[in-house]
C-alpha positions in Angstrom: 4.8 -19.7 32.5 7.9 -21.4 33.7 8.1 -24.4 31.2 8.5 -22.6 28.3 9.4 -24.8 25.4 10.7 -24.1 21.8 10.1 -26.7 18.8 13.3 -27.6 16.8 11.9 -25.3 13.6 11.0 -22.6 16.2 15.0 -22.9 17.8 16.0 -23.1 13.4 14.0 -19.4 13.2 15.7 -17.9 15.8 18.7 -19.0 15.0 18.5 -17.3 11.6 17.8 -14.4 13.3 20.9 -14.7 15.8 19.5 -15.7 18.7 20.7 -18.6 20.4 19.5 -20.2 24.1 22.0 -21.9 26.0 21.6 -22.9 29.9 18.2 -21.0 30.0 19.0 -18.0 28.7 19.3 -16.0 25.8 22.1 -15.0 23.4 21.6 -12.5 20.8 23.6 -11.1 18.1 25.0 -14.9 18.0 27.8 -15.6 16.2 27.9 -18.5 14.0 29.4 -22.1 15.7 33.2 -22.0 16.3 34.7 -23.8 14.1 36.2 -27.1 15.7 40.4 -26.3 15.0 39.4 -22.5 16.5 38.9 -24.8 19.3 41.5 -26.8 19.7 43.9 -23.7 19.0 42.7 -22.5 22.3 43.2 -25.4 24.0 46.5 -25.2 22.7 46.8 -22.2 24.8 45.7 -23.2 27.8 47.1 -25.0 30.7 44.5 -27.5 31.2 41.2 -28.5 29.5 38.5 -26.2 28.6 35.5 -26.9 30.4 33.4 -28.9 28.5 30.3 -26.2 29.1 32.2 -23.9 27.3 33.0 -25.9 24.2 29.2 -26.5 24.5 28.5 -22.9 24.3 30.8 -22.4 21.9 29.5 -26.0 19.4 26.6 -23.6 19.5 27.9 -19.9 18.9 31.6 -18.6 19.4 29.8 -14.8 20.8 27.2 -12.6 21.1 25.5 -10.3 23.4 24.0 -10.6 26.8 21.2 -8.4 28.7 21.2 -9.7 32.4 21.8 -8.4 35.6 24.5 -9.6 37.5 25.3 -8.8 40.8 28.5 -10.0 43.3 30.3 -9.6 46.6 33.7 -8.3 45.7 35.8 -6.4 48.2 33.5 -6.2 50.5 31.0 -3.9 48.2 27.8 -5.2 46.4 29.0 -4.9 42.7 27.1 -4.5 39.6 29.0 -6.7 37.1 28.5 -5.9 33.5 28.6 -8.9 31.6 27.1 -8.3 27.9 29.2 -10.1 25.7 30.4 -12.8 25.0 33.9 -12.2 23.1 34.2 -13.9 19.5 37.2 -13.7 16.9 36.9 -11.1 14.0 34.6 -8.6 16.3 35.8 -5.0 16.3 36.8 -3.2 19.1 36.5 -4.9 23.1 34.6 -8.3 22.1 37.9 -9.8 19.9 38.6 -13.3 21.7 42.1 -13.7 20.5 42.8 -10.1 21.3 41.8 -11.1 25.0 43.8 -13.9 24.7 46.8 -12.2 23.8 46.5 -9.3 26.5 46.5 -12.0 29.1 49.1 -13.5 28.0 51.1 -10.1 28.0 49.9 -9.9 31.6 51.2 -13.2 32.5 54.6 -12.7 31.0 54.7 -9.5 32.6 54.4 -11.2 36.1 56.6 -13.9 35.7 59.2 -11.6 34.8 58.5 -9.5 37.6 58.6 -12.6 40.1 62.1 -13.7 38.2 60.3 -16.9 37.3 59.9 -19.0 34.1 56.1 -18.4 32.7 55.2 -21.8 31.2 53.4 -20.3 27.5 50.2 -21.6 29.3 46.7 -19.4 30.3 44.9 -20.7 33.9 42.6 -18.1 33.1 40.6 -17.7 30.0 39.0 -14.8 28.9 35.8 -15.6 27.1 33.0 -12.6 28.3 32.8 -9.5 30.0 32.3 -5.7 29.1 34.8 -3.3 26.9 37.9 -2.5 29.8 36.3 -2.9 32.3 34.8 -6.2 33.1 35.6 -9.6 32.2 34.7 -12.9 33.2 37.1 -15.7 32.8 37.1 -19.8 32.7 39.2 -21.5 35.5 41.4 -23.6 32.7 44.2 -25.1 35.3 43.7 -28.9 36.4 43.0 -28.7 40.3 39.8 -27.5 42.3 39.1 -24.8 40.8 38.7 -26.5 37.5 35.9 -24.8 35.2 35.7 -22.4 38.1 33.8 -19.1 36.1 35.4 -15.9 38.0 34.5 -11.9 37.4 37.2 -9.3 37.3 36.1 -5.4 37.8 38.0 -2.7 36.8 39.0 -0.3 40.2 37.8 3.6 39.7 39.4 6.5 40.4 38.6 8.0 44.5 36.6 10.7 42.9 33.7 8.1 42.0 32.3 7.7 44.8 31.4 4.1 46.3 32.8 2.9 43.4 35.3 0.0 43.7 38.5 1.7 43.9 40.8 -1.1 43.8 40.8 -4.5 40.9 38.6 -7.3 42.3 38.2 -10.6 41.5 35.0 -12.5 42.6 34.0 -16.5 41.5 31.0 -16.2 39.9 30.0 -20.1 40.2 31.4 -23.6 40.3 30.6 -24.0 36.5 29.6 -22.3 33.1 25.8 -23.2 33.9 25.8 -22.0 37.5 27.3 -18.9 36.0 24.6 -18.3 33.3 22.1 -19.1 36.0 23.3 -16.1 38.7 22.2 -14.1 35.6 19.2 -12.6 36.3 16.7 -9.3 36.0 16.2 -7.3 39.1 13.0 -5.4 37.1 10.2 -6.8 34.9 11.8 -5.7 31.6 7.9 -5.2 30.3 7.4 -2.8 33.5 10.6 -1.4 34.5 11.4 0.8 37.5 13.5 3.1 35.5 14.2 4.8 32.0 17.4 2.1 31.8 17.2 -1.3 32.3 18.1 -4.6 31.8 16.1 -5.9 28.6 16.1 -3.0 27.0 18.9 -3.7 24.5 17.3 -7.1 24.2 14.0 -6.0 23.4 14.8 -3.7 20.6 17.2 -6.1 18.7 13.7 -7.9 18.2 11.3 -5.3 17.8 14.4 -4.6 15.1 14.3 -8.0 13.6 10.2 -8.3 13.5 10.0 -4.9 12.4 12.9 -5.5 9.0 13.4 -8.9 9.0 10.2 -10.8 9.6 10.7 -12.2 12.6 7.2 -13.9 13.9 5.6 -11.7 16.7 4.3 -14.7 18.7 7.7 -16.3 18.3 9.2 -12.8 19.6 6.3 -13.1 22.3 7.4 -16.4 23.1 10.7 -15.5 23.7 10.0 -13.1 25.9 8.6 -15.1 28.1 11.2 -16.9 28.7 13.5 -14.1 29.1 11.6 -12.8 31.9 11.6 -16.3 34.0 15.0 -14.7 34.9 12.9 -12.0 36.7 13.8 -12.3 40.4 10.8 -13.0 42.7 11.1 -10.7 46.2 7.7 -10.1 46.7 6.3 -13.6 47.3 9.1 -14.2 49.7 7.9 -10.7 51.1 4.6 -12.1 51.7 5.7 -15.4 53.3 8.0 -13.5 55.9 10.6 -15.1 54.7 13.0 -12.3 52.8 14.9 -11.3 55.8 16.7 -15.1 55.3 17.5 -14.1 51.7 19.5 -10.5 51.9 20.6 -11.0 47.8 17.1 -11.0 47.2 16.3 -8.4 50.2 18.8 -6.2 48.6 16.8 -5.9 45.0 13.6 -5.3 46.8 15.1 -2.4 48.6 16.8 -1.0 45.2 13.3 -1.0 43.7 12.4 0.8 46.8 14.1 3.2 46.1 13.7 3.5 42.3 10.4 3.5 42.7 10.8 6.4 46.0 8.2 3.9 47.3 8.5 4.5 51.2 4.9 1.9 52.1 7.7 -0.7 51.0 10.2 0.3 53.6 7.7 0.2 55.9 7.0 -3.0 54.8 10.1 -4.6 54.8 11.0 -3.3 57.7 8.3 -5.1 59.7 9.5 -8.0 57.9 12.2 -8.0 59.5 15.0 -7.2 56.7 17.7 -5.9 57.4 19.1 -2.3 56.0 22.3 -2.8 57.3 25.6 -3.0 54.5 26.0 -1.9 51.1 23.4 -2.0 49.0 25.1 -1.0 45.9 29.0 -0.6 45.8 30.2 0.7 49.1 26.8 2.6 49.2 24.0 1.9 52.0 20.8 2.0 51.6 20.6 6.0 52.5 22.9 7.4 50.5 21.1 6.1 47.4 17.8 6.9 48.4 19.6 10.3 49.1 21.4 10.0 45.7 18.4 9.6 43.8 16.0 12.1 44.9 14.2 9.4 46.4 13.2 11.8 49.9 10.1 9.9 51.0 12.4 6.4 50.9 15.2 8.2 52.6 12.9 9.7 55.1 11.3 6.2 55.8 14.7 4.2 55.6 16.1 6.7 58.6 12.3 6.3 60.6 13.3 2.7 60.5 16.7 2.7 61.7 18.8 2.2 58.8 22.3 3.5 59.1 23.4 6.9 57.9 26.9 7.4 56.5 29.0 10.1 57.8 29.3 11.3 54.0 25.1 10.9 53.4 24.9 14.8 52.6 27.3 14.8 49.7 24.7 13.0 47.6 22.0 15.7 47.8 21.0 16.3 44.3 17.5 17.8 44.4 15.4 19.3 46.9 15.8 17.8 50.0 13.5 18.9 52.6 15.0 20.3 55.8 13.0 17.7 57.9 14.6 14.9 56.2 18.2 16.7 56.0 17.7 17.7 60.7 16.8 14.0 60.3 20.3 12.7 59.0 22.4 15.1 60.5 20.7 14.1 63.7 21.3 10.2 62.9 25.6 10.2 61.8 25.5 12.9 58.6 28.1 15.3 58.9 28.1 18.7 58.0 30.2 20.2 55.3 30.3 23.4 53.3 30.1 21.4 49.6 26.7 20.2 50.8 25.2 23.5 51.5 26.5 24.5 48.0 24.3 21.5 47.2 21.0 22.2 48.9 21.0 26.1 47.7 22.1 25.2 44.0 18.9 22.4 44.0 16.7 25.6 45.6 16.6 23.8 49.2 17.7 26.9 51.2 15.8 25.7 54.1 18.3 22.7 54.5 21.4 24.7 53.4 20.9 27.0 56.7 20.3 23.8 58.8 23.6 22.3 57.2 25.6 25.7 57.4 24.5 26.3 61.1 25.3 22.4 62.0 29.0 23.7 60.2 29.2 26.2 62.4 28.9 24.5 65.4 31.3 22.2 64.3 33.8 24.8 64.3 34.1 25.3 60.7 34.3 29.0 59.4 31.8 29.0 56.8 32.0 32.5 54.7 34.6 31.7 52.8 34.9 28.1 52.5 31.2 28.6 51.3 32.3 31.5 48.9 34.8 29.1 47.1 32.9 26.2 46.3 30.2 28.3 45.5 31.7 30.0 42.6 33.8 26.9 41.8 30.1 25.5 41.5 28.9 28.5 39.0 31.9 28.1 37.3 31.3 24.5 36.9 27.3 25.2 35.8 28.0 28.0 33.7 30.7 26.3 31.5 28.3 23.1 31.0 25.7 25.8 29.9 28.0 27.6 27.6 28.8 24.2 25.9 25.3 23.3 25.5 24.5 26.4 23.3 26.6 24.7 20.4 23.8 22.0 20.8 26.7 19.0 20.4 26.7 18.8 24.3 24.2 17.2 26.5 23.6 17.4 30.2 21.5 15.2 32.3 20.0 18.7 33.8 19.4 19.8 30.4 19.9 24.0 29.7 17.1 24.9 31.9 17.7 23.0 35.0 21.5 24.2 34.3 20.4 27.7 34.1 17.8 27.0 37.1 20.8 26.2 39.0 22.6 28.9 38.3 20.1 31.1 39.1 19.5 29.7 42.9 22.9 29.9 43.7 23.3 33.5 42.7 20.3 34.3 44.9 21.0 32.5 48.1 22.2 34.6 51.2 23.9 32.6 54.0 
């Protein structure tokens, strides 16, 4: 399976279906090769030569789509970078290569004006991929030690986005394009995913359409999926070999899998293997933060028992029927009580946990009753508004009508 090769006629067939293989990764919805004069036009805008690997990519396809995971350390966070697009000229919306180049030129000119230094008119960083306006991938195109490096930029989100990056971040993906493509991976097997949304979903749907409506041979499609699936990260082998603790990035993948599947037994295994639960696992969120927020309560309890750190604001993430035993454990290990968590527990049908947090708030000197009434009424208004909007059949909500009605009833009947 690890040595899957495609014959020239198979590659030609895939090309006809909009599929190109580059640096052991699959590009789909692939555009025609970029004409030499267009490559030369882009080159003329750069401060130094285009990286050879980028030119080689464009000689195969001027752009397309990718469907992989990419996780990088950025501003102290563990950030998921969306590199789903390879920009190309003539595309609409956020995919347009020339549009992003012009955007970068404007930014460079503005920066030069602010600093009072003349701008050379040449780009030092060439944007060639990313996702919409939030994530971008650049090739360094200025002479020097970093020429050819591939750099990721991510837009910071407002403070209301808990655990997200709140300032724009930049970090190096790899020292060249082949290394950057190698960094693209799959955290879950797309043929046996842990959740409803997973990397590989879009590609599999694309291939199914090419098979059903455009005649892509099923055997060739299966071969391509097997080739694509080689990017699945294997944390199970190093876990079995007791070496996973030496590979923190891979250990985080195992940890995220345990949370996604609420596998408390896997947490016990990871702890026994010496895997550290310190530090962020996704964004700035600790493992316990993510487990509580995802309703993976068995995993959260196992993490606390294993000594995983508990953030002071861990209780703000509650969105399910959390057991009082876990709530007590979180409070005993660093979680600070707050009135918003009381309301969340009440709404989720966890009254025992709500009372535990209320008692802890009172012990901390918080005047609970008036604060609770204000927060409860605010949440009731929000839930009732969402439920009313769903009546027209055009608005959705992750809880659905039944779930919203249930939470409203819980809040209305709860008493401190």
